[in-house]
C-alpha positions as CSV (number, residue, x, y, z in Angstrom):
1,X,2.2,137.6,98.7
2,X,3.3,134.3,97.1
3,X,6.8,133.1,97.6
4,X,8.1,130.7,94.9
5,X,11.1,128.6,95.9
6,X,13.1,127.3,92.9
7,X,11.9,130.3,90.8
8,X,14.8,130.1,88.4
9,X,14.4,126.4,87.6
10,X,12.6,125.1,84.5
11,X,9.2,124.9,86.1
12,X,9.7,128.0,88.3
13,X,10.4,130.2,85.3
14,X,7.2,129.2,83.5
15,X,5.1,129.4,86.7
16,X,6.5,132.8,87.7
17,X,5.7,134.3,84.3
18,X,2.1,132.9,84.4
19,X,1.3,134.1,87.9
20,X,2.8,137.6,87.3
21,X,0.9,138.0,84.1
22,X,-2.3,137.0,85.8
23,X,-1.7,139.7,88.4
24,X,-0.6,137.6,91.4
25,X,1.9,139.3,93.8
26,X,5.0,137.1,93.4
27,X,8.3,137.0,95.3
28,X,10.9,134.8,93.8
29,X,13.5,133.1,95.9
30,X,16.9,132.9,94.2
31,X,20.1,131.2,95.2
32,X,23.1,133.6,95.8
33,X,24.7,134.3,92.5
34,X,21.6,133.5,90.5
35,X,20.6,136.8,88.9
36,X,17.1,137.9,88.2
37,X,18.0,137.6,84.5
38,X,17.4,133.9,85.0
39,X,13.7,134.5,85.6
40,X,11.1,134.7,82.9
41,X,11.5,138.0,81.2
42,X,9.0,140.8,80.8
43,X,7.3,140.4,84.2
44,X,7.5,142.4,87.5
45,X,8.2,140.3,90.6
46,X,10.0,140.8,93.9
47,X,13.3,139.0,94.3
48,X,14.9,137.6,97.6
49,X,18.1,135.7,98.0
50,X,18.0,132.5,100.1
51,X,18.6,128.8,100.0
52,X,16.6,125.9,101.6
53,X,19.6,125.0,103.8
54,X,19.8,128.5,105.3
55,X,17.0,128.9,107.9
56,X,17.7,132.6,108.8
57,X,17.6,133.6,105.2
58,X,14.3,131.6,104.8
59,X,12.8,133.5,107.6
60,X,13.6,136.8,106.0
61,X,12.2,135.5,102.6
62,X,8.9,134.7,104.3
63,X,8.2,138.2,105.7
64,X,4.7,139.2,104.5
65,X,4.1,135.9,102.7
66,X,0.8,134.2,103.0
67,X,1.3,131.4,100.4
68,X,4.4,129.3,99.6
69,X,4.8,127.3,96.3
70,X,7.7,125.0,97.0
71,X,9.5,123.8,93.9
72,X,13.0,123.3,95.0
73,X,14.3,119.8,94.4
74,X,17.3,118.0,92.9
75,X,17.8,114.8,90.9
76,X,21.6,115.1,91.1
77,X,23.7,114.5,94.2
78,X,26.9,116.4,94.5
79,X,28.9,116.8,97.7
80,X,26.7,117.8,100.5
81,X,23.8,118.6,98.0
82,X,22.2,115.2,98.6
83,X,18.6,114.1,98.0
84,X,18.1,114.1,101.8
85,X,19.7,117.5,102.3
86,X,17.8,119.3,99.5
87,X,14.6,117.3,98.8
88,X,13.8,116.4,102.4
89,X,15.7,118.5,104.9
90,X,15.3,121.5,102.7
91,X,11.6,121.1,102.6
92,X,11.5,120.8,106.4
93,X,13.4,124.1,106.7
94,X,10.9,125.8,104.3
95,X,8.0,124.4,106.3
96,X,9.4,125.6,109.6
97,X,10.1,129.1,108.3
98,X,6.5,129.1,106.9
99,X,5.1,128.1,110.2
100,X,7.0,130.8,112.0
101,X,5.8,133.4,109.5
102,X,2.2,132.4,109.8
103,X,1.9,131.3,106.2
104,X,-1.7,130.1,105.4
105,X,-1.2,128.1,102.2
106,X,1.5,125.7,101.2
107,X,1.7,124.1,97.7
108,X,4.4,121.5,97.4
109,X,5.6,120.0,94.1
110,X,6.4,116.3,94.5
111,X,6.7,113.5,91.9
112,X,4.6,110.5,90.9
113,X,5.8,107.5,92.8
114,X,7.1,109.5,95.8
115,X,7.2,107.1,98.8
116,X,9.4,107.2,101.9
117,X,9.7,103.4,101.5
118,X,10.8,103.5,97.9
119,X,13.9,101.5,96.8
120,X,14.9,104.5,94.7
121,X,16.7,107.3,96.7
122,X,15.2,110.2,94.8
123,X,11.6,109.0,95.2
124,X,12.3,108.1,98.9
125,X,13.5,111.7,99.6
126,X,10.4,113.1,97.9
127,X,8.2,110.8,99.9
128,X,9.8,111.9,103.1
129,X,9.2,115.5,102.1
130,X,5.6,114.8,101.3
131,X,5.1,113.3,104.8
132,X,6.7,116.4,106.4
133,X,4.2,118.6,104.5
134,X,1.2,116.4,105.5
135,X,2.2,116.6,109.1
136,X,3.0,120.3,109.1
137,X,-0.4,121.7,110.2
138,X,-0.3,124.0,107.2
139,X,-3.1,124.2,104.6
140,X,-1.2,122.1,102.1
141,X,-1.7,120.7,98.6
142,X,0.8,118.2,97.2
143,X,1.0,117.9,93.4
144,X,2.7,114.9,92.0
145,X,3.3,115.2,88.3
146,X,4.8,112.6,85.9
147,X,7.7,113.8,83.7
148,X,7.3,117.5,82.9
149,X,8.4,118.7,79.5
150,X,8.5,121.9,77.5
151,X,11.0,124.6,76.3
152,X,14.2,124.4,78.3
153,X,13.4,121.1,80.0
154,X,15.8,118.3,81.0
155,X,13.8,115.5,79.4
156,X,13.0,116.1,75.7
157,X,15.7,118.7,75.2
158,X,18.5,116.5,76.7
159,X,17.2,113.4,74.9
160,X,17.2,115.3,71.6
161,X,20.7,116.6,72.2
162,X,21.9,113.0,73.0
163,X,20.2,111.7,69.8
164,X,21.8,114.4,67.7
165,X,25.3,113.9,68.9
166,X,25.2,110.1,69.1
167,X,26.0,108.7,65.6
168,X,24.0,105.7,64.2
169,X,23.1,104.0,67.5
170,X,21.2,105.3,70.5
171,X,21.4,103.5,73.9
172,X,18.1,102.6,75.6
173,X,17.8,101.5,79.2
174,X,16.4,98.0,79.5
175,X,13.5,97.1,77.2
176,X,12.2,100.6,76.8
177,X,8.7,99.5,77.8
178,X,8.4,101.5,81.0
179,X,5.4,103.9,80.7
180,X,5.4,107.7,81.1
181,X,2.7,110.2,81.1
182,X,4.4,113.5,80.2
183,X,2.7,116.7,81.1
184,X,3.6,120.0,79.5
185,X,5.1,122.6,81.8
186,X,2.5,125.2,80.9
187,X,-0.3,122.8,81.8
188,X,1.4,122.1,85.1
189,X,1.7,125.9,85.8
190,X,-2.0,126.2,85.0
191,X,-2.7,123.4,87.5
192,X,-0.7,125.2,90.2
193,X,-2.5,128.5,89.6
194,X,-5.8,126.7,89.7
195,X,-4.8,125.2,93.1
196,X,-4.2,128.7,94.4
197,X,-7.8,129.6,93.4
198,X,-9.5,126.4,94.6
199,X,-9.8,125.9,98.4
200,X,-11.2,122.4,97.9
201,X,-7.6,121.2,97.0
202,X,-6.5,121.9,100.6
203,X,-5.4,118.7,102.2
204,X,-5.2,116.8,99.0
205,X,-2.4,114.8,97.3
206,X,-3.1,115.2,93.5
207,X,-1.3,113.0,90.9
208,X,-0.9,114.7,87.5
209,X,-0.1,113.6,84.0
210,X,-0.8,114.3,80.4
211,X,-3.6,112.7,78.3
212,X,-1.5,109.7,77.1
213,X,0.4,106.8,78.5
214,X,3.6,106.4,76.4
215,X,6.4,103.8,76.6
216,X,9.9,105.3,76.8
217,X,10.4,103.8,73.3
218,X,7.3,105.6,72.0
219,X,8.5,108.9,73.5
220,X,11.9,108.4,71.8
221,X,10.3,107.7,68.5
222,X,8.2,110.9,68.7
223,X,11.2,113.0,69.6
224,X,13.3,111.5,66.8
225,X,10.5,112.2,64.3
226,X,10.2,115.9,65.4
227,X,14.0,116.5,65.2
228,X,14.3,114.6,61.9
229,X,16.8,112.0,63.2
230,X,16.8,108.2,63.2
231,X,19.0,106.0,65.3
232,X,19.2,102.3,65.8
233,X,18.1,101.5,69.3
234,X,20.6,99.5,71.4
235,X,19.0,98.1,74.6
236,X,21.5,98.3,77.4
237,X,21.3,96.7,80.8
238,X,21.3,98.9,83.9
239,X,24.9,98.3,85.1
240,X,26.4,99.4,81.8
241,X,24.0,102.4,81.5
242,X,24.8,103.4,85.1
243,X,28.5,103.4,84.4
244,X,28.1,105.5,81.3
245,X,26.0,108.1,83.3
246,X,28.5,108.2,86.1
247,X,31.4,108.9,83.7
248,X,29.7,111.5,81.6
249,X,28.2,113.2,84.6
250,X,31.6,114.3,85.7
251,X,31.9,116.6,82.7
252,X,28.6,118.5,82.8
253,X,27.2,121.1,85.2
254,X,23.8,119.9,84.1
255,X,24.1,116.2,83.2
256,X,22.2,115.0,80.2
257,X,21.1,112.0,82.2
258,X,21.3,111.2,85.9
259,X,21.2,108.1,88.1
260,X,17.8,109.3,89.3
261,X,16.6,109.4,85.7
262,X,17.6,105.8,85.3
263,X,15.6,104.9,88.3
264,X,12.6,106.7,87.0
265,X,12.9,105.1,83.6
266,X,13.0,101.7,85.2
267,X,9.4,101.9,86.5
268,X,6.0,103.0,85.2
269,X,5.4,106.7,86.0
270,X,1.7,107.1,85.3
271,X,-1.7,107.9,86.8
272,X,-5.3,108.2,85.6
273,X,-5.5,109.7,82.1
274,X,-8.2,112.1,83.4
275,X,-6.4,113.3,86.4
276,X,-6.0,116.9,85.1
277,X,-9.6,117.2,83.7
278,X,-11.1,115.7,86.9
279,X,-9.3,118.1,89.3
280,X,-8.7,121.2,87.1
281,X,-11.4,121.1,84.4
282,X,-9.2,121.3,81.3
283,X,-7.6,118.9,78.8
284,X,-3.8,119.0,78.8
285,X,-2.0,119.0,75.5
286,X,-0.8,115.8,73.8
287,X,3.0,115.1,73.7
288,X,3.4,114.7,70.0
289,X,1.5,118.0,69.3
290,X,3.6,120.1,71.7
291,X,7.3,119.6,70.7
292,X,7.7,122.3,68.1
293,X,10.3,124.0,70.4
294,X,12.7,121.1,69.5
295,X,12.7,122.0,65.8
296,X,15.8,123.7,64.4
297,X,17.8,123.8,67.6
298,X,21.6,124.2,67.4
299,X,22.1,120.8,69.0
300,X,25.9,120.5,68.7
301,X,26.4,124.0,70.0
302,X,24.1,123.2,72.9
303,X,26.1,120.0,73.6
304,X,29.4,121.8,73.7
305,X,28.0,124.6,75.8
306,X,26.9,122.0,78.4
307,X,30.3,120.2,78.2
308,X,32.3,123.4,78.7
309,X,30.1,124.4,81.6
310,X,31.1,121.2,83.5
């Protein structure tokens, strides 16, 4: 049995559907109040209710589980839901429950640039979690993707929404030259499934990215072309952009941009262009060729829906 934490998240929904359709026995861990309707439809999976900050519930969720795919993480700090509490301490709780249950395989989703010594709090918390996984004694694999995109994401979809509702001028953090290596969510799900099948990935930390290095400006240009909108780029220094993110973040349950996003856009977020082919023997899709899901979306309706949810 495979337990997926974070199964109702963007990556979790795509991964759950892929594994279930391929015949893997899947148990999805949901937060209380998150119905199974939030999972990818049309597949048969087990459902269990637990959170990463509830060790007793985690122990129940682990019963009969031999593999854990740990996807839970946050880029937004609210109240006691901090980077340390969710990304690090939550991972430690999952590890301890897995050890107690005799779990044999542990696949952990991290992030490119994760480092416990990072100056960026999000990446620091992910680096601390990675270190906990490496020292757990479990048969682990750590996957570190660059920005993940696809239908329902928080990157291209939120940027497209901002572009559509921002008249004439679009703010860009800094000079827009930081480099990204976006990987499509279906390609990431394929990598995770391949990790399940390949015992040679045990004990490895594997960086992942798409087949292109793009600057943030180039990614914006591609998104604007797909959705048919042009905006003048206004390059904004970090303090002003941070203030804007802090103010707008108060009104959204899912902010269109977070302080962690600003950190990630301030640095290169890339690895080898052949990371996926080398480790998993397939060529991931190109960014510009994989954005059809952005065409024809009701952007203003989406924006107001996000605003009302805040």
